[in-house]
C-alpha positions in Angstrom: 14.6 23.1 5.6 11.0 22.0 5.4 8.0 24.3 5.6 4.5 22.7 6.0 1.3 24.8 5.7 -2.3 23.8 5.0 -1.9 24.3 1.2 1.9 23.9 0.6 4.7 21.6 1.4 8.0 23.3 0.6 11.4 21.7 0.6 14.5 23.9 0.6 17.8 22.0 0.1 21.2 23.6 0.0 23.9 21.5 -1.7 27.3 22.8 -2.8 26.2 26.4 -1.9 23.2 26.1 -4.2 19.6 26.4 -3.1 17.1 23.8 -4.5 13.5 24.6 -3.9 10.6 22.2 -4.4 7.1 23.7 -3.7 4.2 21.2 -3.6 0.6 22.4 -3.5 -1.4 20.0 -1.4 -5.0 21.2 -1.2 -5.7 22.4 -4.7 -4.4 19.5 -6.7 -7.0 17.8 -8.8 -8.1 14.2 -8.9 -5.6 12.4 -11.1 -4.9 8.9 -12.6 -1.8 7.8 -14.3 -2.2 7.5 -18.1 -2.3 3.7 -18.2 -4.9 3.6 -15.4 -7.2 6.3 -16.8 -10.9 5.3 -16.7 -10.4 2.9 -13.8 -13.5 3.5 -11.7 -12.2 1.3 -8.9 -9.3 3.7 -8.3 -9.7 6.9 -6.3 -6.8 8.7 -7.9 -3.5 10.1 -6.6 -1.7 13.4 -6.1 -1.1 15.0 -9.5 2.6 15.6 -8.9 3.3 12.6 -6.7 5.3 10.8 -9.3 7.4 13.8 -10.1 8.0 14.4 -6.4 9.1 10.8 -5.9 11.4 11.0 -8.8 13.0 14.2 -7.6 13.6 12.8 -4.1 14.9 9.5 -5.5 17.5 11.4 -7.7 18.6 13.6 -4.8 18.8 10.7 -2.3 20.7 8.4 -4.6 23.2 11.2 -5.7 23.9 12.1 -2.1 24.0 8.5 -0.8 26.4 7.4 -3.6 28.7 10.4 -3.1 28.7 10.2 0.6 29.0 6.4 0.8 31.6 5.7 -1.9 33.3 8.9 -2.9 33.7 11.6 -0.2 32.6 9.8 3.0 31.3 13.0 4.5 29.2 11.3 7.2 29.8 7.6 7.1 32.3 7.6 10.0 30.1 5.3 12.1 31.0 2.4 9.8 34.6 2.5 11.1 33.6 0.8 14.4 31.0 -1.6 13.0 31.6 -5.1 11.7 30.3 -5.3 8.1 27.7 -8.0 8.7 26.1 -6.1 11.5 24.9 -3.5 9.0 24.8 -5.6 5.8 22.4 -8.3 7.0 19.8 -5.9 8.4 20.2 -3.6 5.4 19.6 -6.4 2.9 16.6 -7.7 5.0 15.0 -4.3 4.9 15.5 -4.1 1.1 14.0 -7.5 0.6 10.9 -6.6 2.8 10.6 -3.3 0.8 10.6 -5.2 -2.5 8.1 -7.8 -1.4 5.8 -5.1 0.1 5.9 -2.9 -3.0 5.3 -5.8 -5.4 2.3 -7.1 -3.4 0.8 -3.6 -2.9 1.1 -2.7 -6.6 -0.2 -6.0 -7.8 -3.3 -5.7 -5.5 -4.1 -2.1 -6.6 -3.2 -2.2 -10.3 -3.0 -6.0 -11.1 -6.6 -6.5 -11.7 -9.7 -4.3 -12.1 -12.3 -4.6 -9.4 -15.7 -4.7 -11.0 -17.3 -3.4 -7.8 -15.1 -0.6 -6.4 -14.3 -1.2 -2.8 -11.6 -0.5 -0.2 -8.7 -2.9 -0.3 -8.1 -4.2 3.2 -6.4 -7.5 2.8 -2.7 -8.5 2.5 -0.2 -5.6 3.0 -3.2 -3.3 3.2 -4.1 -4.9 6.5 -0.8 -3.6 7.9 -0.8 0.0 6.7 -3.1 2.0 4.5 -0.3 3.0 2.1 2.0 0.0 1.9 3.6 1.1 -1.4 4.8 4.3 0.1 6.0 2.5 3.2 7.9 0.2 0.9 9.6 3.2 -0.7 10.5 4.5 2.7 12.0 1.1 3.7 14.0 1.0 0.5 15.8 4.3 1.4 16.2 3.0 5.0 17.8 -0.2 3.8 20.4 1.8 1.8 21.1 4.1 4.8 21.7 1.1 7.0 24.1 -0.5 4.5 26.5 2.5 4.7 25.3 4.5 7.7 25.2 7.7 5.7 23.9 10.4 8.1 23.4 13.0 5.4 21.3 10.5 3.5 19.3 9.9 6.7 18.5 13.7 6.8 17.1 13.5 3.3 15.2 10.3 4.3 13.3 12.3 7.0 12.2 14.8 4.3 11.1 11.9 2.1 9.0 10.6 5.0 7.3 14.0 5.3 6.7 14.0 1.6 5.0 10.6 1.7 3.0 11.7 4.7 1.7 14.8 2.9 0.7 13.0 -0.3 -0.9 10.2 1.7 -3.1 12.7 3.5 -4.1 14.3 0.2 -5.0 10.9 -1.4 -7.0 9.9 1.7 -9.3 12.8 1.0 -10.0 11.3 -2.4 -10.5 7.9 -0.9 -13.0 9.3 1.7 -14.9 11.1 -1.1 -15.1 7.9 -3.1 -15.7 5.2 -0.4 -17.1 7.3 2.5 -17.9 5.3 5.6 -16.2 2.2 4.3 -12.9 4.0 4.2 -13.6 5.8 7.6 -13.9 2.4 9.3 -10.7 1.2 7.5 -8.9 4.3 8.8 -10.0 3.5 12.4 -8.6 -0.1 12.1 -5.4 0.3 10.2 -2.6 2.9 10.6 -1.8 5.2 7.7 1.9 4.9 6.9 3.7 3.0 9.7 2.4 -0.2 11.4 1.9 1.7 14.7 -1.6 2.4 16.0 -1.8 5.3 18.5 -4.8 4.9 20.9 -6.8 8.1 21.3 -7.9 9.0 24.8 
């Protein structure tokens, strides 16, 4: 179960009759840089517990995906009527796209220091405003497609909500740092998925 409020994003996961609770405070987290990037004035910062949240979800997802896909087969019954290459080829393509997008996005943000801080709008950042998070979402999707694990797909939905929440928080930091420049970028490029909804 997922509970979303203005200040908190709470995930309640029941597995093997045990309740796992992850409560993420959104509004009151402070401006934060990873240790190796401290002092980088060209970076706006990130959600303080973003890395921990990503690690927790990765562990949960991989554990469930492996157990469901290769041990217990709780929800992989769809693969019984599908030829292997119909799911393997798209799954691998998604994983490749994910890897390329993550590599490009990370290199552009952390690869070199920008002497004059500015909004990155080229390359993968011209597709979505948070391409590294989209790459992570695609990574999980690629694994789901490979085995058609429906339980893993449920966790994937929670992961998307998690990335949406921390993206919203980090955008406040970006707006504070870059102001109108980032506002104009937000109007041109969608946040997390390459779909732009037209406002009436």
